[in-house]
All heavy atoms as an XYZ file, in Angstrom:
661
protein
N      15.474     -1.111    -23.540
C      14.346     -1.574    -24.327
C      13.051     -1.485    -23.523
O      12.028     -1.096    -24.063
C      14.629     -3.011    -24.774
C      13.645     -3.541    -25.746
S      13.819     -2.657    -27.289
C      12.747     -3.559    -28.302
N      13.114     -1.866    -22.237
C      11.917     -1.784    -21.402
C      11.508     -0.332    -21.209
O      10.315     -0.016    -21.184
C      12.163     -2.474    -20.036
C      12.374     -3.968    -20.213
C      11.026     -2.219    -19.065
C      11.150     -4.712    -20.685
N      12.463      0.559    -21.070
C      12.163      1.984    -20.904
C      11.407      2.551    -22.090
O      10.470      3.341    -21.925
N      11.814      2.146    -23.277
C      11.127      2.615    -24.487
C       9.702      2.074    -24.519
O       8.757      2.798    -24.834
C      11.915      2.192    -25.742
C      13.264      2.905    -25.772
C      11.128      2.500    -27.007
C      14.200      2.392    -26.833
N       9.535      0.808    -24.179
C       8.197      0.205    -24.169
C       7.294      0.873    -23.128
O       6.099      1.075    -23.375
C       8.301     -1.287    -23.898
N       7.857      1.222    -21.974
C       7.069      1.902    -20.949
C       6.628      3.284    -21.409
O       5.487      3.698    -21.153
C       7.869      2.006    -19.649
C       8.086      0.702    -18.877
C       9.018      0.938    -17.699
C       6.775      0.118    -18.414
N       7.491      3.997    -22.091
C       7.123      5.315    -22.604
C       6.062      5.219    -23.703
O       5.147      6.052    -23.765
C       8.356      6.054    -23.104
C       9.190      6.611    -22.003
N      10.189      5.893    -21.402
C       9.161      7.811    -21.381
C      10.744      6.622    -20.460
N      10.137      7.793    -20.426
N       6.172      4.227    -24.561
C       5.160      4.031    -25.604
C       3.820      3.661    -24.974
O       2.765      4.172    -25.387
C       5.623      2.958    -26.614
C       6.795      3.487    -27.431
C       4.474      2.530    -27.526
C       7.452      2.463    -28.319
N       3.848      2.799    -23.962
C       2.615      2.417    -23.279
C       1.988      3.626    -22.584
O       0.758      3.790    -22.598
C       2.891      1.306    -22.272
N       2.792      4.476    -21.977
C       2.272      5.677    -21.325
C       1.628      6.611    -22.347
O       0.582      7.214    -22.079
C       3.380      6.389    -20.563
N       2.226      6.722    -23.507
C       1.640      7.537    -24.575
C       0.308      6.987    -25.056
O      -0.639      7.749    -25.297
N       0.222      5.669    -25.183
C      -1.026      5.048    -25.622
C      -2.128      5.229    -24.584
O      -3.288      5.494    -24.932
C      -0.809      3.563    -25.903
S       0.184      3.226    -27.351
N      -1.780      5.116    -23.325
C      -2.782      5.289    -22.273
C      -3.199      6.759    -22.183
O      -4.368      7.063    -21.938
C      -2.259      4.746    -20.934
C      -2.162      3.222    -21.029
C      -3.160      5.138    -19.781
C      -1.558      2.557    -19.844
N      -2.265      7.668    -22.401
C      -2.622      9.088    -22.423
C      -3.576      9.387    -23.577
O      -4.534     10.163    -23.422
C      -1.369      9.946    -22.526
N      -3.361      8.771    -24.714
C      -4.274      8.918    -25.840
C      -5.642      8.345    -25.502
O      -6.679      8.933    -25.846
C      -3.699      8.235    -27.089
C      -4.581      8.258    -28.333
C      -4.771      9.685    -28.815
C      -3.989      7.379    -29.415
N      -5.670      7.212    -24.824
C      -6.941      6.623    -24.408
C      -7.681      7.541    -23.437
O      -8.908      7.647    -23.486
C      -6.703      5.256    -23.769
N      -6.941      8.224    -22.558
C      -7.570      9.183    -21.648
C      -8.209     10.340    -22.410
O      -9.308     10.780    -22.073
C      -6.535      9.721    -20.662
C      -6.343      8.923    -19.389
C      -5.121      9.423    -18.636
C      -7.555      9.004    -18.516
N      -7.542     10.818    -23.443
C      -8.094     11.907    -24.254
C      -9.358     11.442    -24.966
O     -10.367     12.162    -25.021
C      -7.042     12.426    -25.251
C      -7.650     13.377    -26.261
C      -5.901     13.092    -24.513
N      -9.346     10.236    -25.508
C     -10.526      9.714    -26.188
C     -11.676      9.466    -25.218
O     -12.848      9.680    -25.558
C     -10.169      8.425    -26.942
C      -9.219      8.619    -28.126
C      -8.816      7.263    -28.708
C      -9.842      9.496    -29.179
N     -11.356      9.037    -24.000
C     -12.399      8.882    -22.987
C     -12.980     10.226    -22.577
O     -14.182     10.324    -22.312
C     -11.852      8.162    -21.753
C     -11.713      6.686    -21.981
O     -12.485      6.083    -22.687
N     -10.700      6.110    -21.371
N     -12.147     11.246    -22.515
C     -12.644     12.576    -22.211
C     -13.597     13.063    -23.300
O     -14.621     13.680    -23.014
C     -11.473     13.548    -22.045
C     -11.833     14.987    -21.710
C     -12.487     15.059    -20.337
C     -10.604     15.861    -21.766
N     -13.273     12.769    -24.540
C     -14.157     13.127    -25.649
C     -15.503     12.425    -25.501
O     -16.549     13.045    -25.689
C     -13.493     12.759    -26.979
C     -14.353     13.085    -28.158
C     -14.565     14.315    -28.711
C     -15.133     12.171    -28.914
N     -15.431     14.209    -29.770
C     -15.788     12.902    -29.921
C     -15.337     10.797    -28.853
C     -16.634     12.307    -30.838
C     -16.174     10.212    -29.771
C     -16.823     10.962    -30.753
N     -15.498     11.141    -25.130
C     -16.743     10.410    -24.944
C     -17.514     10.931    -23.734
O     -18.742     10.992    -23.748
C     -16.470      8.912    -24.796
C     -17.677      8.063    -24.497
C     -18.816      8.246    -25.469
N     -18.441      7.895    -26.807
C     -19.193      8.188    -27.884
N     -20.335      8.783    -27.760
N     -18.770      7.868    -29.074
N     -16.788     11.361    -22.710
C     -17.431     11.911    -21.523
C     -18.152     13.217    -21.856
O     -19.258     13.459    -21.384
C     -16.394     12.146    -20.426
C     -16.893     12.701    -19.096
C     -17.757     11.661    -18.394
C     -15.732     13.092    -18.223
N     -17.537     14.044    -22.689
C     -18.144     15.323    -23.027
C     -19.223     15.200    -24.093
O     -20.207     15.943    -24.065
C     -17.054     16.296    -23.496
C     -16.005     16.653    -22.450
C     -14.929     17.538    -23.078
C     -16.640     17.328    -21.258
N     -19.091     14.282    -25.031
C     -20.013     14.185    -26.155
C     -20.911     12.963    -26.115
O     -21.641     12.724    -27.072
C     -19.222     14.162    -27.467
C     -18.292     15.298    -27.647
C     -18.604     16.194    -28.744
N     -19.324     15.556    -29.813
C     -19.979     16.232    -30.728
N     -19.959     17.527    -30.686
N     -20.627     15.627    -31.684
N     -20.872     12.199    -25.038
C     -21.653     10.969    -24.977
C     -23.132     11.206    -25.219
O     -23.705     12.143    -24.676
N     -23.753     10.382    -26.027
C     -25.170     10.628    -26.326
C     -26.092     10.341    -25.139
O     -27.143     10.952    -25.036
C     -25.467      9.681    -27.487
C     -24.421      8.636    -27.419
C     -23.223      9.268    -26.785
N     -25.702      9.473    -24.262
C     -26.580      9.157    -23.131
C     -25.786      9.244    -21.831
O     -24.558      9.305    -21.815
C     -27.181      7.755    -23.293
O     -26.195      6.772    -23.130
N     -26.525      9.223    -20.729
C     -25.893      9.308    -19.415
C     -25.102      8.040    -19.102
O     -24.057      8.105    -18.464
C     -26.964      9.545    -18.356
C     -26.508      9.981    -16.992
C     -25.673     11.246    -17.085
C     -27.695     10.190    -16.104
N     -25.578      6.907    -19.584
C     -24.854      5.649    -19.381
C     -23.485      5.656    -20.038
O     -22.514      5.144    -19.474
N     -23.413      6.247    -21.235
C     -22.123      6.357    -21.916
C     -21.150      7.220    -21.126
O     -19.955      6.931    -21.056
C     -22.304      6.961    -23.312
C     -22.993      6.012    -24.263
O     -22.893      4.790    -24.056
O     -23.652      6.500    -25.208
N     -21.672      8.262    -20.521
C     -20.805      9.144    -19.734
C     -20.306      8.453    -18.471
O     -19.157      8.643    -18.067
C     -21.558     10.415    -19.391
C     -21.786     11.274    -20.614
C     -22.426     12.585    -20.260
N     -22.397     13.444    -21.420
C     -23.479     13.951    -21.984
N     -24.665     13.709    -21.476
N     -23.363     14.719    -23.041
N     -21.146      7.645    -17.841
C     -20.724      6.916    -16.649
C     -19.637      5.907    -17.001
O     -18.628      5.784    -16.301
C     -21.922      6.218    -15.980
C     -22.871      7.254    -15.399
C     -21.458      5.268    -14.887
C     -24.175      6.674    -14.916
N     -19.820      5.190    -18.089
C     -18.821      4.209    -18.521
C     -17.514      4.908    -18.899
O     -16.424      4.421    -18.586
C     -19.375      3.354    -19.690
C     -18.288      2.510    -20.311
C     -20.518      2.485    -19.216
N     -17.609      6.056    -19.553
C     -16.405      6.801    -19.918
C     -15.660      7.272    -18.677
O     -14.425      7.209    -18.621
C     -16.769      7.991    -20.800
N     -16.382      7.726    -17.671
C     -15.737      8.163    -16.439
C     -15.061      7.002    -15.724
O     -13.940      7.127    -15.231
C     -16.762      8.830    -15.527
C     -16.237      9.511    -14.284
C     -15.324     10.667    -14.667
C     -17.388     10.001    -13.438
N     -15.717      5.848    -15.683
C     -15.114      4.679    -15.051
C     -13.883      4.211    -15.824
O     -12.875      3.835    -15.225
C     -16.145      3.554    -14.960
C     -15.665      2.390    -14.124
O     -15.082      2.636    -13.046
O     -15.871      1.235    -14.543
N     -13.942      4.266    -17.133
C     -12.798      3.890    -17.948
C     -11.642      4.877    -17.777
O     -10.471      4.484    -17.785
C     -13.200      3.791    -19.432
O     -14.338      2.948    -19.540
C     -12.091      3.219    -20.270
N     -11.979      6.150    -17.573
C     -10.931      7.135    -17.317
C     -10.216      6.852    -16.002
O      -8.997      7.028    -15.908
C     -11.517      8.545    -17.294
C     -11.818      9.097    -18.660
S     -12.467     10.762    -18.592
C     -10.984     11.664    -18.208
N     -10.963      6.402    -15.007
C     -10.337      6.048    -13.729
C      -9.379      4.870    -13.927
O      -8.252      4.872    -13.424
C     -11.408      5.730    -12.665
C     -10.785      5.109    -11.429
C     -12.171      6.974    -12.290
N      -9.805      3.877    -14.676
C      -8.955      2.711    -14.930
C      -7.699      3.118    -15.701
O      -6.588      2.674    -15.387
C      -9.748      1.619    -15.675
C     -10.841      1.065    -14.768
C      -8.830      0.506    -16.158
C     -11.845      0.194    -15.477
N      -7.859      3.963    -16.703
C      -6.693      4.426    -17.467
C      -5.771      5.287    -16.616
O      -4.540      5.228    -16.769
C      -7.144      5.203    -18.700
C      -7.691      4.299    -19.774
O      -7.370      3.113    -19.827
N      -8.536      4.847    -20.627
N      -6.338      6.089    -15.728
C      -5.494      6.895    -14.839
C      -4.696      6.008    -13.895
O      -3.528      6.285    -13.611
C      -6.361      7.875    -14.048
N      -5.304      4.931    -13.425
C      -4.594      3.977    -12.575
C      -3.420      3.364    -13.344
O      -2.305      3.269    -12.828
C      -5.549      2.888    -12.055
C      -6.542      3.486    -11.069
C      -4.785      1.743    -11.408
C      -7.713      2.579    -10.766
N      -3.693      2.957    -14.576
C      -2.623      2.372    -15.392
C      -1.509      3.375    -15.657
O      -0.318      3.026    -15.615
C      -3.203      1.864    -16.715
N      -1.871      4.635    -15.890
C      -0.857      5.655    -16.135
C      -0.025      5.925    -14.882
O       1.199      6.086    -14.958
C      -1.520      6.940    -16.622
C      -0.619      8.017    -17.191
C       0.122      7.494    -18.417
C      -1.426      9.238    -17.555
N      -0.658      5.938    -13.723
C       0.081      6.136    -12.470
C       1.054      4.983    -12.232
O       2.198      5.191    -11.825
C      -0.899      6.303    -11.296
C      -1.618      7.644    -11.403
C      -0.178      6.198     -9.962
C      -2.750      7.801    -10.427
N       0.611      3.759    -12.503
C       1.492      2.602    -12.333
C       2.673      2.683    -13.305
O       3.817      2.411    -12.926
C       0.708      1.287    -12.506
C       1.641      0.098    -12.627
C      -0.249      1.081    -11.345
N       2.410      3.078    -14.540
C       3.503      3.212    -15.508
C       4.486      4.301    -15.108
O       5.699      4.140    -15.257
C       2.940      3.499    -16.903
C       2.399      2.293    -17.650
C       1.728      2.730    -18.942
C       3.503      1.309    -17.936
N       3.988      5.402    -14.586
C       4.882      6.463    -14.130
C       5.733      5.959    -12.963
O       6.926      6.262    -12.866
C       4.078      7.722    -13.756
C       3.515      8.365    -15.014
C       4.935      8.720    -12.990
C       2.536      9.484    -14.753
N       5.120      5.174    -12.087
C       5.886      4.582    -10.991
C       6.947      3.623    -11.476
O       8.053      3.569    -10.923
N       6.642      2.868    -12.517
C       7.639      1.952    -13.073
C       8.755      2.703    -13.773
O       9.924      2.314    -13.673
C       6.961      0.978    -14.050
C       6.069     -0.027    -13.359
S       5.113     -1.015    -14.521
C       6.391     -2.007    -15.243
N       8.403      3.774    -14.473
C       9.428      4.557    -15.167
C      10.349      5.241    -14.160
O      11.571      5.233    -14.304
C       8.774      5.590    -16.113
C       8.103      4.881    -17.295
C       9.795      6.598    -16.612
C       7.229      5.785    -18.137
N       9.768      5.830    -13.117
C      10.554      6.552    -12.131
C      11.188      5.674    -11.075
O      12.089      6.099    -10.360
N      10.699      4.447    -10.927
C      11.243      3.553     -9.918
C      10.844      3.925     -8.505
O      11.582      3.668     -7.562
N       9.660      4.525     -8.350
C       9.199      4.969     -7.048
C       7.982      4.142     -6.633
O       7.021      4.029     -7.381
C       8.833      6.461     -7.107
C       8.665      7.062     -5.741
O       8.647      6.360     -4.746
N       8.546      8.371     -5.717
N       8.025      3.572     -5.417
C       6.941      2.698     -4.963
C       5.716      3.461     -4.481
O       4.646      2.877     -4.330
C       7.436      1.800     -3.832
C       8.480      0.806     -4.307
O       8.508      0.547     -5.523
O       9.246      0.308     -3.468
N       5.847      4.739     -4.230
C       4.716      5.524     -3.717
C       3.589      5.596     -4.737
O       2.418      5.662     -4.363
C       5.196      6.939     -3.355
O       6.333      6.839     -2.511
C       4.113      7.724     -2.651
N       3.904      5.558     -5.997
C       2.890      5.631     -7.039
C       1.955      4.418     -7.008
O       0.777      4.532     -7.343
C       3.539      5.740     -8.419
C       4.179      7.085     -8.666
C       5.550      7.238     -8.606
C       3.404      8.193     -8.957
C       6.137      8.467     -8.831
C       3.981      9.429     -9.191
C       5.345      9.557     -9.127
O       5.919     10.776     -9.348
N       2.463      3.278     -6.612
C       1.626      2.088     -6.561
C       0.578      2.198     -5.464
O      -0.556      1.757     -5.627
C       2.489      0.848     -6.367
C       3.497      0.651     -7.464
C       4.842      0.670     -7.189
C       3.089      0.484     -8.773
C       5.774      0.513     -8.203
C       4.007      0.330     -9.793
C       5.353      0.338     -9.510
N       0.955      2.811     -4.345
C      -0.014      3.037     -3.278
C      -1.068      4.046     -3.713
O      -2.250      3.896     -3.403
C       0.701      3.514     -2.020
C       1.624      2.472     -1.426
C       2.448      3.013     -0.276
O       2.174      4.147      0.166
O       3.350      2.291      0.169
N      -0.660      5.062     -4.442
C      -1.611      6.047     -4.954
C      -2.578      5.413     -5.945
O      -3.773      5.726     -5.952
C      -0.865      7.203     -5.614
N      -2.077      4.504     -6.766
C      -2.945      3.814     -7.724
C      -3.958      2.932     -7.002
O      -5.119      2.850     -7.415
C      -2.102      2.981     -8.688
N      -3.537      2.290     -5.930
C      -4.446      1.459     -5.152
C      -5.546      2.300     -4.510
O      -6.719      1.923     -4.519
C      -3.668      0.687     -4.089
C      -4.473     -0.273     -3.230
C      -5.069     -1.373     -4.081
C      -3.600     -0.857     -2.143
N      -5.180      3.448     -3.968
C      -6.179      4.338     -3.375
C      -7.150      4.865     -4.426
O      -8.359      4.943     -4.191
C      -5.490      5.495     -2.665
C      -4.759      5.149     -1.382
C      -3.970      6.344     -0.888
C      -5.734      4.670     -0.340
N      -6.644      5.221     -5.590
C      -7.513      5.685     -6.666
C      -8.454      4.582     -7.133
O      -9.613      4.854     -7.466
C      -6.687      6.222     -7.834
C      -7.473      6.793     -9.005
C      -8.306      7.982     -8.561
C      -6.543      7.178    -10.125
N      -7.995      3.351     -7.141
C      -8.856      2.238     -7.539
C     -10.020      2.067     -6.565
O     -11.165      1.850     -6.981
C      -8.041      0.947     -7.621
N      -9.730      2.174     -5.279
C     -10.805      2.033     -4.285
C     -11.802      3.182     -4.379
O     -13.016      2.966     -4.378
C     -10.211      1.948     -2.883
C      -9.471      0.663     -2.620
S      -8.944      0.454     -0.931
C      -7.690      1.689     -0.785
N     -11.308      4.399     -4.487
C     -12.194      5.559     -4.575
C     -12.971      5.545     -5.887
O     -14.164      5.872     -5.922
C     -11.379      6.858     -4.419
C     -12.211      8.080     -4.731
C     -10.821      6.951     -3.025
N     -12.341      5.161     -6.969
C     -13.012      5.106     -8.263
C     -14.137      4.102     -8.295
O     -15.216      4.371     -8.842
N     -13.926      2.942     -7.684
C     -14.970      1.924     -7.650
C     -16.176      2.403     -6.847
O     -17.316      2.310     -7.300
C     -14.424      0.624     -7.058
C     -15.465     -0.430     -6.865
C     -15.984     -1.102     -7.946
C     -15.933     -0.733     -5.602
C     -16.961     -2.073     -7.777
C     -16.900     -1.689     -5.412
C     -17.414     -2.366     -6.504
N     -15.922      2.954     -5.671
C     -17.015      3.418     -4.818
C     -17.759      4.579     -5.472
O     -18.988      4.642     -5.425
C     -16.464      3.803     -3.421
C     -17.512      4.500     -2.590
C     -15.959      2.564     -2.707
N     -17.045      5.491     -6.107
C     -17.712      6.626     -6.737
C     -18.549      6.201     -7.939
O     -19.632      6.752     -8.167
C     -16.694      7.683     -7.144
O     -15.839      7.182     -8.147
N     -18.095      5.217     -8.696
C     -18.888      4.730     -9.822
C     -20.169      4.074     -9.337
O     -21.252      4.317     -9.886
C     -18.074      3.734    -10.663
O     -16.911      4.381    -11.155
C     -18.882      3.225    -11.832
N     -20.075      3.273     -8.290
C     -21.267      2.632     -7.737
C     -22.228      3.676     -7.186
O     -23.448      3.601     -7.404
C     -20.873      1.617     -6.643
C     -20.025      0.498     -7.230
C     -22.086      1.056     -5.939
C     -20.718     -0.302     -8.318
N     -21.716      4.677     -6.484
C     -22.578      5.718     -5.916
C     -23.246      6.539     -7.010
O     -24.437      6.867     -6.908
C     -21.754      6.626     -5.003
N     -22.522      6.842     -8.076
C     -23.100      7.624     -9.167
C     -24.192      6.837     -9.888
O     -25.248      7.391    -10.199
C     -22.003      8.057    -10.130
C     -22.445      9.097    -11.125
C     -22.985     10.294    -10.702
C     -22.327      8.878    -12.489
C     -23.395     11.245    -11.609
C     -22.733      9.818    -13.399
C     -23.267     11.009    -12.952
O     -23.677     11.942    -13.852
N     -23.958      5.560    -10.124
C     -24.980      4.725    -10.771
C     -26.218      4.587     -9.889
O     -27.355      4.634    -10.376
C     -24.415      3.350    -11.093
S     -23.214      3.354    -12.416
N     -25.997      4.427     -8.603
C     -27.127      4.314     -7.677
C     -27.915      5.624     -7.638
O     -29.142      5.608     -7.578
C     -26.610      3.952     -6.286
C     -27.677      3.559     -5.318
C     -27.056      3.062     -4.027
C     -28.111      2.655     -3.043
N     -27.534      2.227     -1.769
N     -27.241      6.751     -7.697
C     -27.920      8.035     -7.718
C     -28.738      8.204     -8.989
O     -29.859      8.720     -8.951
C     -26.907      9.171     -7.587
C     -27.523     10.526     -7.678
C     -28.261     11.028     -6.623
C     -27.360     11.300     -8.807
C     -28.838     12.286     -6.697
C     -27.925     12.553     -8.899
C     -28.674     13.054     -7.847
N     -28.203      7.779    -10.114
C     -28.918      7.905    -11.387
C     -30.156      6.999    -11.399
O     -31.223      7.403    -11.857
C     -27.988      7.559    -12.570
C     -26.853      8.567    -12.662
C     -28.743      7.484    -13.878
C     -27.294     10.002    -12.832
N     -30.031      5.797    -10.875
C     -31.156      4.860    -10.908
C     -32.239      5.193     -9.895
O     -33.435      5.082    -10.200
C     -30.655      3.436    -10.668
C     -29.844      2.824    -11.798
C     -29.310      1.455    -11.384
C     -30.688      2.691    -13.039
N     -31.861      5.598     -8.678
C     -32.841      5.773     -7.604
C     -33.046      7.222     -7.190
O     -34.011      7.525     -6.515
C     -32.424      4.968     -6.383
C     -32.399      3.489     -6.661
C     -32.104      2.718     -5.412
N     -31.972      1.307     -5.732
C     -31.358      0.448     -4.973
N     -30.807      0.848     -3.853
N     -31.285     -0.825     -5.324
N     -32.148      8.095     -7.540
C     -32.270      9.483     -7.142
C     -31.777      9.751     -5.730
O     -31.866     10.870     -5.252
N     -31.255      8.734     -5.050
C     -30.763      8.893     -3.699
C     -29.609      7.925     -3.490
O     -29.668      6.775     -3.936
C     -31.881      8.597     -2.700
C     -31.510      8.975     -1.281
O     -30.552      9.746     -1.104
O     -32.182      8.499     -0.351
N     -28.561      8.371     -2.834
C     -27.401      7.510     -2.614
C     -27.578      6.688     -1.357
O     -27.360      5.484     -1.335
C     -26.111      8.343     -2.555
C     -25.873      9.020     -3.894
C     -24.913      7.474     -2.200
C     -24.731      9.994     -3.900
N     -27.998      7.330     -0.273
C     -28.151      6.639      1.004
C     -29.619      6.299      1.179
O     -30.487      7.138      1.043
C     -27.658      7.542      2.162
C     -27.864      6.855      3.494
C     -26.216      7.926      1.961
N     -29.873      5.067      1.492
C     -31.268      4.647      1.679
C     -31.704      4.802      3.099
O     -31.047      4.612      4.037
C     -31.408      3.178      1.276
C     -31.186      2.987     -0.182
C     -31.280      1.526     -0.571
O     -31.485      0.668      0.293
O     -31.147      1.260     -1.759
């Protein structure tokens, strides 16, 4: 029963990734695209964790943690670049 629920959850998150990609490509403003990219990172983290749970492999959890750290820093750097035009002050 848990296996079926994990597969359904993975499908839903994959659908959310596709919808975020659509918003990233068609977003009316730059802010919408930044939010879509950040949401895609969060959904990718969730998908990696679900794949790790389905496969029973602990390495996926470490990969999700690394992606979370890189995703957070890249979102902050991209927003800072958009607002100020320079990342490093």
